[in-house]
C-alpha positions in Angstrom: -72.8 17.2 53.6 -75.5 15.9 51.3 -73.9 17.0 48.1 -76.3 15.2 45.7 -79.4 16.8 47.5 -77.7 20.2 47.2 -77.0 19.6 43.5 -80.7 18.8 42.9 -82.5 21.2 45.2 -80.3 24.3 45.0 -81.2 25.0 41.4 -84.8 23.8 41.9 -85.3 26.2 44.9 -83.5 29.0 43.1 -85.7 28.5 40.1 -88.8 28.7 42.3 -87.5 32.0 43.8 -87.0 33.4 40.3 -90.6 32.4 39.4 -91.9 34.3 42.4 -90.1 37.5 41.4 -92.5 37.7 38.4 -92.0 41.1 36.7 -90.0 42.0 33.6 -88.9 45.3 35.2 -86.7 43.1 37.5 -85.0 41.4 34.5 -81.5 42.6 35.3 -81.7 41.3 38.9 -83.3 38.0 37.7 -80.4 37.4 35.3 -77.7 38.0 37.9 -79.6 35.8 40.5 -79.9 33.0 37.9 -76.2 33.2 37.0 -75.1 33.2 40.7 -77.5 30.2 41.4 -76.3 28.3 38.3 -72.6 28.9 39.3 -73.3 27.9 42.9 -75.1 24.7 41.7 -72.0 23.9 39.5 -69.5 24.5 42.4 -71.6 22.1 44.6 -70.9 19.3 42.1 -67.1 19.8 42.0 -66.5 17.8 45.3 -68.1 14.8 43.5 -65.1 14.8 41.1 -62.4 15.5 43.6 -63.6 13.1 46.3 -64.8 10.3 44.0 -63.1 6.9 44.7 -62.2 5.3 41.4 -61.3 1.9 43.0 -64.9 0.8 43.7 -68.1 0.2 41.7 -70.3 0.8 44.8 -72.6 3.8 44.9 -70.9 6.8 46.5 -72.2 10.0 48.3 -75.3 7.9 49.2 -78.3 9.5 51.0 -81.1 7.3 52.1 -84.3 8.4 53.8 -87.8 7.1 54.0 -90.1 9.0 51.7 -93.4 7.1 51.4 -93.1 4.5 54.2 -96.3 2.7 53.4 -95.0 1.6 50.0 -91.4 1.4 51.0 -90.4 4.2 48.7 -87.1 5.8 49.6 -85.5 9.1 48.9 -82.2 7.3 48.0 -79.5 9.0 46.0 -76.0 7.9 45.0 -73.6 8.0 42.0 -71.1 5.5 40.6 -68.6 5.7 37.8 -71.3 5.5 35.2 -73.4 8.3 36.5 -71.0 10.7 38.3 -69.8 12.8 35.4 -73.4 13.6 34.3 -74.1 15.6 37.4 -71.3 18.3 36.9 -72.0 18.2 33.1 -75.7 19.1 33.7 -74.8 21.9 36.1 -72.1 23.2 33.7 -74.4 23.3 30.7 -76.9 25.3 32.9 -74.4 28.0 33.5 -73.8 28.3 29.7 -77.5 28.4 29.0 -78.0 31.3 31.5 -75.2 33.2 29.8 -76.7 32.5 26.4 -80.1 33.9 27.4 -78.6 37.1 28.9 -79.6 39.6 26.1 -81.7 37.4 23.9 -84.7 36.7 26.2 -86.6 40.0 26.9 -90.1 38.8 27.9 -90.9 36.6 31.0 -87.2 36.5 31.8 -87.8 35.1 35.3 -90.0 32.3 34.0 -87.5 31.3 31.3 -84.4 31.2 33.6 -86.5 29.7 36.5 -87.6 26.9 34.2 -84.0 26.1 33.2 -82.8 26.0 36.8 -85.7 23.7 37.9 -85.0 21.5 34.9 -81.3 21.3 35.8 -82.1 20.1 39.3 -84.6 17.5 38.0 -82.1 16.1 35.5 -79.4 15.7 38.2 -82.1 13.8 40.2 -82.5 11.3 37.3 -78.7 10.6 37.3 -78.5 10.4 41.1 -81.7 8.4 41.9 -81.1 4.9 43.4 -84.8 4.2 44.1 -87.0 3.1 41.1 -90.0 5.4 42.0 -87.8 8.4 42.7 -86.1 7.8 39.3 -89.5 7.7 37.6 -90.7 10.9 39.4 -87.6 12.8 38.3 -87.6 11.3 34.8 -91.2 12.4 34.2 -90.9 15.7 35.9 -88.2 16.8 33.5 -90.9 16.9 30.7 -92.8 19.8 32.4 -90.2 22.6 32.3 -89.0 21.6 28.8 -92.6 21.5 27.5 -93.1 25.0 28.8 -89.7 26.2 27.4 -90.6 25.0 23.9 -94.2 25.9 24.1 -93.8 29.5 25.4 -90.4 30.7 23.9 -90.3 28.6 20.8 -90.8 29.3 17.1 -94.0 29.6 15.0 -94.9 25.9 15.4 -93.9 25.7 19.0 -97.2 24.3 20.3 -97.1 21.5 17.8 -93.5 20.7 18.6 -94.1 20.8 22.4 -97.1 18.5 22.2 -95.2 16.0 20.0 -92.3 16.0 22.4 -94.5 15.5 25.4 -96.8 12.8 24.0 -93.9 10.7 22.5 -91.9 10.7 25.7 -94.9 10.3 28.0 -96.3 7.3 26.1 -93.1 5.4 26.3 -92.7 6.1 30.0 -96.1 4.7 30.9 -94.9 1.2 29.9 -91.8 1.8 32.1 -94.1 2.5 35.1 -95.8 -0.8 34.6 -92.4 -2.5 34.6 -91.4 -0.7 37.8 -94.6 -1.8 39.5 -94.0 -5.4 38.4 -90.5 -5.4 39.8 -91.8 -3.9 43.0 -94.2 -6.8 43.6 -91.7 -9.4 42.4 -89.0 -8.2 44.8 -91.3 -8.3 47.8 -92.1 -4.6 48.0 -88.9 -2.9 47.2 -88.1 0.0 44.8 -84.3 -0.3 45.4 -82.7 -0.4 41.9 -79.7 -2.4 43.1 -82.0 -5.1 44.7 -83.7 -5.4 41.3 -80.3 -6.0 39.7 -80.0 -9.2 41.8 -83.6 -10.3 41.3 -83.9 -13.7 39.5 -86.4 -13.5 36.6 -87.6 -16.0 34.0 -86.9 -15.2 30.3 -90.5 -14.3 29.5 -90.6 -11.7 32.3 -87.2 -10.4 31.3 -88.3 -10.0 27.7 -91.4 -8.0 28.6 -89.4 -5.8 31.0 -86.7 -5.2 28.5 -89.2 -4.0 25.9 -91.1 -1.9 28.4 -87.9 -0.1 29.3 -86.9 0.0 25.6 -90.2 1.9 24.9 -89.3 4.6 27.4 -85.6 4.9 26.8 -85.5 4.5 23.0 -87.9 7.5 22.6 -85.8 9.6 24.9 -82.4 8.9 23.1 -84.1 9.0 20.5 -83.4 5.9 18.4 -84.6 5.3 14.9 -87.6 5.1 14.1 -89.1 6.9 17.1 -86.8 9.9 16.5 -89.2 12.2 14.6 -90.1 14.4 17.5 -86.5 15.6 18.0 -86.0 17.6 14.8 -89.3 19.4 15.4 -88.5 20.1 19.0 -85.0 21.4 18.2 -86.2 23.6 15.3 -88.9 25.3 17.4 -87.1 25.4 20.8 -85.3 28.6 21.8 -81.5 28.2 21.7 -81.2 27.4 25.4 -83.9 24.7 25.0 -82.0 23.1 22.1 -78.7 23.1 24.0 -80.2 21.4 27.1 -82.2 19.0 25.0 -79.2 17.8 23.0 -76.5 18.1 25.8 -78.4 16.4 28.7 -82.0 15.3 28.0 -81.1 12.7 25.3 -78.6 11.2 27.8 -81.4 10.4 30.2 -82.7 7.6 27.9 -79.2 6.2 27.2 -78.4 6.2 30.9 -81.7 4.2 31.5 -80.4 1.4 29.4 -77.3 1.0 31.6 -79.2 1.4 34.9 -82.3 -0.7 34.1 -82.5 -2.6 30.8 -79.1 -4.4 30.9 -78.6 -5.3 34.6 -82.3 -6.1 35.4 -83.0 -8.2 32.3 -79.5 -9.4 31.2 -80.7 -12.6 29.3 -83.2 -10.6 27.3 -80.7 -7.9 26.7 -78.2 -10.5 25.3 -81.0 -12.2 23.2 -82.2 -8.9 21.6 -78.8 -7.2 21.4 -78.9 -7.7 17.6 -82.1 -5.7 17.4 -80.6 -2.7 19.3 -77.4 -3.0 17.2 -79.4 -3.0 14.0 -81.4 0.1 15.0 -78.2 1.9 16.1 -76.5 1.2 12.8 -79.5 2.4 10.8 -79.4 5.6 12.9 -75.7 6.0 12.3 -75.9 5.5 8.5 -79.4 6.5 7.4 -79.8 9.6 9.7 -76.3 10.7 8.6 -77.6 10.7 5.0 -80.8 12.6 6.0 -78.6 15.2 7.7 -76.8 15.8 4.4 -79.9 17.1 2.6 -81.1 19.5 5.4 -81.5 23.2 4.5 -82.1 24.4 8.1 -78.9 24.5 10.3 -80.8 23.5 13.4 -82.4 20.5 11.7 -79.0 19.4 10.4 -77.5 19.4 13.9 -80.6 17.7 15.3 -80.2 14.8 12.9 -76.5 14.8 13.6 -77.4 14.3 17.3 -79.5 11.3 16.5 -76.6 9.8 14.5 -74.2 10.4 17.3 -76.5 8.9 19.9 -76.7 5.8 17.6 -73.0 5.3 18.5 -74.0 5.3 22.2 -76.6 2.5 22.0 -74.3 0.5 19.6 -71.5 0.8 22.2 -73.7 -0.5 25.0 -74.9 -3.7 23.3 -71.7 -5.0 21.9 -70.8 -6.0 25.5 -67.1 -5.2 25.8 -65.4 -2.6 27.9 -64.2 -0.5 25.0 -67.7 -0.2 23.6 -69.5 0.6 26.9 -66.8 3.0 28.2 -66.6 4.6 24.7 -70.4 5.1 24.6 -70.4 6.9 28.0 -67.5 9.1 26.9 -69.4 9.8 23.7 -72.5 10.8 25.8 -70.3 13.3 27.8 -68.5 14.8 24.8 -71.7 15.0 22.8 -73.0 17.1 25.6 -70.3 19.7 25.1 -70.1 19.5 21.3 -73.8 19.5 20.4 -74.5 22.2 23.0 -71.7 24.3 21.3 -73.1 23.6 17.8 -76.6 24.8 18.9 -75.2 27.9 20.6 -73.3 28.8 17.5 -76.5 28.6 15.4 -78.2 30.7 18.1 -75.5 33.4 17.8 -76.2 33.7 14.1 -80.0 33.5 14.6 -80.0 36.3 17.2 -78.5 38.6 14.5 -80.1 37.5 11.2 -83.3 35.7 12.5 -82.9 32.9 10.0 -81.6 29.3 10.3 -81.6 28.7 6.6 -78.2 27.8 5.3 -79.0 29.7 2.0 -79.4 33.0 3.9 -75.8 33.1 4.8 -72.4 32.9 3.1 -69.0 34.6 3.9 -69.7 35.0 7.6 -65.9 34.6 8.3 -65.4 38.0 6.6 -67.5 39.9 9.2 -67.3 37.6 12.3 -63.7 36.1 12.2 -63.5 35.3 16.0 -66.9 33.6 15.9 -66.0 31.7 12.7 -62.9 30.3 14.4 -65.0 28.9 17.3 -67.6 27.5 14.9 -64.9 25.8 12.9 -63.4 24.2 16.1 -66.9 22.9 17.1 -67.6 21.7 13.6 -64.3 19.7 13.6 -65.2 18.2 17.0 -68.6 17.2 15.5 -66.8 15.4 12.7 -64.7 13.5 15.3 -61.3 15.2 14.7 -58.5 13.8 16.9 -57.6 15.9 20.0 -61.3 17.0 20.3 -63.9 15.4 22.6 -65.9 14.2 19.6 -63.1 11.8 18.6 -62.4 9.8 21.8 -65.8 8.2 22.4 -66.5 7.5 18.7 -63.1 5.9 18.3 -63.5 3.7 21.4 -66.9 2.5 20.2 -65.6 1.7 16.7 -62.7 -0.2 18.2 -65.1 -2.1 20.5 -67.4 -2.8 17.5 -64.5 -4.2 15.5 -63.6 -6.5 18.4 -67.3 -7.7 18.3 -67.5 -7.9 14.5 -65.2 -6.4 11.8 -68.1 -5.7 9.4 -70.3 -4.0 11.9 -67.3 -1.9 12.9 -66.7 -0.9 9.2 -70.4 0.2 8.9 -70.1 2.2 12.1 -67.0 3.9 10.8 -68.9 5.3 7.9 -70.4 7.7 10.4 -67.1 9.6 10.5 -67.3 10.1 6.8 -71.0 11.2 6.8 -70.3 13.4 9.9 -67.5 15.2 8.1 -69.6 15.5 4.9 -72.7 17.2 6.4 -70.9 19.3 9.0 -68.1 20.7 6.8 -70.5 21.3 3.9 -72.7 23.3 6.2 -69.7 25.2 7.4 -68.5 25.9 3.9 -71.8 27.3 2.8 -72.4 29.4 5.9 -68.9 30.8 6.7 -66.7 30.6 3.6 -66.7 32.4 0.3 -67.7 36.0 -0.5 -70.2 37.9 1.7 -73.6 36.4 0.7 -76.0 39.4 1.3 -76.5 42.6 3.1 -77.5 40.8 6.4 -74.2 39.1 6.5 -72.4 42.3 5.6 -73.9 44.1 8.6 -73.0 41.3 11.2 -70.9 42.2 14.2 -68.5 39.8 15.8 -69.2 38.1 19.1 -69.2 40.2 22.3 -67.5 39.4 25.6 -70.4 37.3 26.9 -70.7 35.2 23.8 -66.9 34.8 23.7 -67.0 33.5 27.3 -69.7 30.9 26.8 -68.1 29.6 23.6 -64.6 29.6 25.2 -65.9 27.6 28.2 -67.3 24.9 25.8 -64.2 25.0 23.6 -62.0 24.4 26.7 -64.2 21.4 27.8 -64.1 19.9 24.2 -60.3 20.3 24.0 -59.7 18.9 27.5 -61.7 15.8 26.7 -59.9 15.3 23.5 -56.4 15.8 24.7 -56.7 14.2 28.2 -59.7 11.9 28.5 -58.1 9.9 31.4 -60.1 11.5 34.2 -63.3 10.4 32.5 -62.2 6.9 31.6 -60.6 6.3 35.1 -63.9 7.2 36.9 -66.0 4.8 34.8 -63.6 1.9 34.4 -64.4 -0.2 37.6 -68.2 0.4 37.3 -68.2 -0.6 33.6 -66.2 -3.7 34.4 -68.6 -4.6 37.2 -71.6 -4.0 35.0 -70.3 -6.3 32.2 -69.5 -9.0 34.8 -73.1 -8.7 36.2 -74.7 -8.8 32.7 -72.6 -11.8 31.7 -74.2 -14.0 34.5 -77.6 -15.5 33.5 -80.6 -14.9 35.8 -82.4 -18.0 34.6 
């Protein structure tokens, strides 16, 4: 059975069917169809976990067909220990997003849910693509549904935010396309990513390729200083858009570093590792301070995401197993935690229609169940032990200390800043006396909201208490990647 093709095309085709339904009087049917399609898409990814062989770094569940024969472009899919967990993560987050939209989205319901299903399939395609041109097509195609989601269902400045998101990410990707075409000609007409990994290249070519890929992936992560599109996109996006953007789309850029930048241009990656490490530490420290002064909850969590992704790029370029494995674990746990943080803000926004911290206060008095969930996710965002937020950050800090004690000490400040801005926000929104009449009239979460928050809480707790399934899957692939990157191509 072609599991990866099913994981990609089941949500895409389902999304297309929803778009064809087309009328708001069918909203109830559309919601149930979207939920069933998203659950089916998630169930399809479960055999990837149960049947995955952790003893090999080779691609598994491989599918390989000719696509554009004249240019030797293949429809080639496969996952290894680095990419496997992102496929079920993407499908899982899509189920949560469909639940989150159940009562909130009342206009163009079919288009909203259809866009998310299509986006889900395309993002799985990015993680599964083993052909350079196929990767590029999926990578760029993800922009379209997200652009529509922000531009149609977003806030008052949605068109500005959608354009900024689109232009930033597209501009970086055009340089990547040039790099892919160069590799195609240099390899004698092949788009096979694994063949590119073995391709000998002079340092000048490696340097140009490294920075071409850096242009595409750093914007997507996003790294400082090309991060400015993200807070705007988050603030204007609907809740579901923010959840998918933080939980999955940022990971596409980080994943690109592991799949392209490091193995294809290892000498350049080593030479300029200091540059990536410096930008990552600036993100961790400076963006953490920026988050402290935010008045808008969504903006605060958006800046928090940038700081947490700084840990990911730091872990990659310190070149030890703890660092790289920790960074991948951080990517997965951040998917759960940041998604949950944005969902929590969405729950409040649906009731009060404000994201300003000053408009709340004493929410725990009227929404005790919800406040308990929000506290758990806030603690995970701080990196509390026994939550998913702790494991990856701790591994990256330990790896960085192995690399350089002082860099590790700087990275560790992120835990302090993270606790400061997250808990300060929590204190002002949830604790104290009831702030105003809006808060006084709030009703606690209903069964649907409880279910979506409970699903994410279970995932965050599972990762924190028992991260072994995640680290076991990636161990051999990470070791192989580090061995490969340690060998010069010169």
